[in-house]
C-alpha positions, 0 to 999 in steps of 0.5 A: 070422156067429154071433149071440152075446151076447159079453159079455152074461152072461160074469159071469152070476151077478153080472148075475142077482143084480143083475137080481133086486135091481133087479126087487124095487126096482122093485116097491117104487118103481113102483105100475104098469108095464104094457106098451102091447101084448100081446107074447107070449101063452102059455107051454107046459108045463114040459119034464120033462127040462130044467125049462124051458118047451117053447115060448113063443107070440106073439100071432100064434100062432107057438110056438117051442121051444129053438133047438138046431140049430147050423146055423141057431141061436144054439147052439154045441156047443163051449160044452157042458161035453163038446162031443163028447157028446150034450146032457143035463141037467144035466151037459152042458147050456148055461148059456144057451139061446134060444127066439128071438134077433134082432140088427142092427148098423150100422157108421159112421165112428168107431163102431158100433151093435148091437141084441140082442133075445132070449127066453132061458133060463138059471140063477140061479147060472149053473150048470145045476141043477134048480130054478134055471131062470129065463127073461127077455125082453131088449132091449139096445143097445151104441152107441159113437162118439157125441157125449158128452152127446148125446141120441139117439133109437133106434127098434127093432122093439119101441119107441122110446128116448131116451137120452143118450151118456155121457162116452165117447160110449157108450150101453149099455142093457138091459131084462130083463123076466120074471126070476121067483123060482127055484122059482115055478111060474108064474114062466116066464109073467112074461116074456110082458109083456116087451119082445120080441114078437111074434117077428120072422120073415123077410119072405118078400116080400123077398130077399137074396143067398145068399152060398153060391150067389149066388141070391136067398133069400126063405124061411128053412130049413124049420122055422125063422123065420130063419138065424143065417148070413144077415141078412134083412129081417123082419116082425112089429114091433107098431109096423111098425118093422121096422128099427133106426135111431139119430138124433142129433148126428154121425149126419147129417140122417137118422141111421143105419139098417138093415132087415137082422136076423139072427133065429133061432127053431125052430118048435115041433113040440109039440102046441099046446093048443086054448086049454084055459086062457084068461084072460078078464079080471083086475081088482082093488080096493084100498080105502082101508081093508081088504085089496086083492083081485083077481078073475081070470076064466079059461076051461078045458075041463077042471076046474080045482083047482090054480091059482097066480097069480104076480107079480114079488114071488112066488106068490100063493095063491088064497083058495079053489078056483076058482068055476065060473060056468057053461059055454059052448060055443066053436065049433070049426074044421071046416076045420082039419087035423085038424078042431077040434070044438066045445069045451064050456068052463067059466068060472071065477072065482079070488079072490086076496088081494093083499099090502097091504105090497107095491105092485102090479105089474099083470103077473101069470101064471096057472098051472094046475099040473094042466094044466101051462099058464100065461098072462099077464094084466094086472090093471086097476081097475074103473071105475064111472060114478056119473052120466051125465046130459044137461040138456035146459035147458042142453045140458050133459052131466055125467059122474062116475065112480070107480075101485076103486083108492082108494089110488092114484086113477087119472086118469079120462077121458071118451073117447067118447059114442055116437053123437057120437064124442069129446066135450069139450075135449082135456083130458077128465079127470073131476074127482074132486069136480066131475066132467066137464061140457061143452055138447053140441048134443044128447044122446048115448045113452051115454058111455065112461070110461077109467082110466089103470090100464086099466079101462073102463066104458060107461053110458047117458046119462039125460035131466034137466031140464024135461019129461025125466022122467029118461028114458034114451035107448036105445043106438044100433042097431049097423050090420052090415057084411059086407064087399064082394062077392068073386069067387073060384076054386072049391076055394079059401079065402074070408075074410069079415069083419064087422070094419067093423061099427059101434056097440056090438056084443056078438056076431056070427053068420054063416049061409049064405043058400040052398044051393050048386049041389048043394043043400048048405051050406058049413062055416063056421069060427067062425060066431060071430066077426067073421071067418070062412072057408070053402072055396068048393065045387067042385060037380058042377053048375055052381057058383053064387054064394053069399050069406052074412049076418052078424047083429050084436047089441048093447044097441041091438038087432040088425042084419044085412048080406049079402055075395055070393061069386061063383065064377069059372073058374080059368085054367090056371096055367103054372109056369116055372123061371127058375134052378136050382142044386145044390151038392155033390149026387151020386147017393147023397149029400146036398147043397144045392138052390136052385130059383127060378121063377114062375107065370102068371097070378098066383093067390092061394094057388097051390103047385107040386111040384118033381120031378127026372128022368134026361134019358136015362131020363125014367121015373126020377124023384124028388120034391124037394118038394110044396106049395111056396108061391107068394108072394102077389101076386108069383107067385114060388116059391123052394125051398132045402133041404139034406140031400136024398139023391139017389136017381137015378144020373145026372150030369145032371138035369132039374127040372120044376115042376107047378102046382095045375092040373096044368100042367108047366114046361119042363125045366131041365137041371142038370149035377152034374159 
């Protein structure tokens, strides 16, 4: 089954013009419309051949390029103007292309439910033409056979919708986000705030039966996140909604649902930037009188000079060249392949005038034309706490605060008071005139105020009343937590985390205490982050436990904690091949291989190599695959591949698996006749 938006963009020009009109009306009608989570994180450089981004990247770091392989993607060569010729731009190029698609459908008595999701590229006038390229993120529902006027709850991987069926018992819903103005150099980044993201991918801990060979399939084809021919369980929902469900009248007590999706996406082979352009934060002020402005703080390893800030209303030119605020050093990753060195990085401030005649939509894109990179950011207001005091005589805390948005004042809420936790009644709203007051058993050291427009501020609480001398309590000391002790195998990756540390923390710093058995220290990745990793050394001398210390620092001071990592002797890992099949495989020809097996004992991070040989001539061998990953916690490995040319002139073959510890499985005989 091929995934196709059959009637989605049949009349593409009409649809796109209508979408642009709706987008501009929303800009005028809505002051703010901000997503609740980070969907996609970055867009790649523009392809000089077709004028579209080379890749889109999600918040998990997965970058996908155009999925253009008909075997696994939502791509049909028959839709090209000249199907028999190679694809070329613009003469022989599809009207629509996809970086990612996801589809789920449910059949029920008297109706059907279809969910379509995509990150898509097309053309404003429906004809491939340079300068007309636009991109958008889509979620669409088509459900029929419902009760007319009935209210239905639809849960999908990227949210929950409450919709009403029309007089015909039909729900048609579509959300297209990110359609910029053609020609806007930063427009491709606008879809980063759309409904899709992170990308759904196959859940490789679960399986479905491969219809071709009748064996369970866990992993997608190499280089892809799914297969257009196979519906499979998925993972990646930011809300853990890795399913499609419809509830409401006529659908039973529990509604209808499925956890099977057809997803497509081709993993990008382009070299990914090392975070050369990053958005630190973006804030704005909108005074009652005067020109509204935004301040965008970005970091870049290279010198910046040609930035464009874009919104749904078009490009906004910065007031002046970016201001260099200084330089920091971002730690590299010595364990990466290839190793990533430390990167001196510049911090820039970009001042932008906003158009007071166009209501602000806070999702913006920052594009560096010289680097060809673009990122998404969300403008937030700036919260200023004007008073945070505790009266010793009355035990009343008083909090007053203001927002940088004076035209549409937000709701300001007291969300926390360190170290007493949340304070006040359920409605902790700060009154614009009276402020917020509440009786507490004792004074907190600080309070935090959250704005409905995204701004956050924390301030120390000052003591007032008899004998206080207007004294401010110090911030509480942060408490470091290096995590539990670990027992690990040598030559394996070790992950340590200080994420369980508590308090207000500005920085982390990890060090190794002492040395390994050979008198050396390990290479720690990102030692100034909360989470680190390293490879436990396989020393010449007998390995010894290693101790690591994390130091956390905040306004209340510094605190340390240690964790001990103890090496254990790795047992021999014995692989077993349970099933093996070869379809259309012959000497000198290409076919499809499927090999399933297990290891014992189950070891985290284990891999196997797969080799075939002639039973009558064991010295004639061929390696099918190396480093086949064993499923974590399951001990299962699975190999499925098409297009491998058999070089052994034999009609029967033995297949063996070899583990990381060098142990070999018993041969499994395959008859090719």
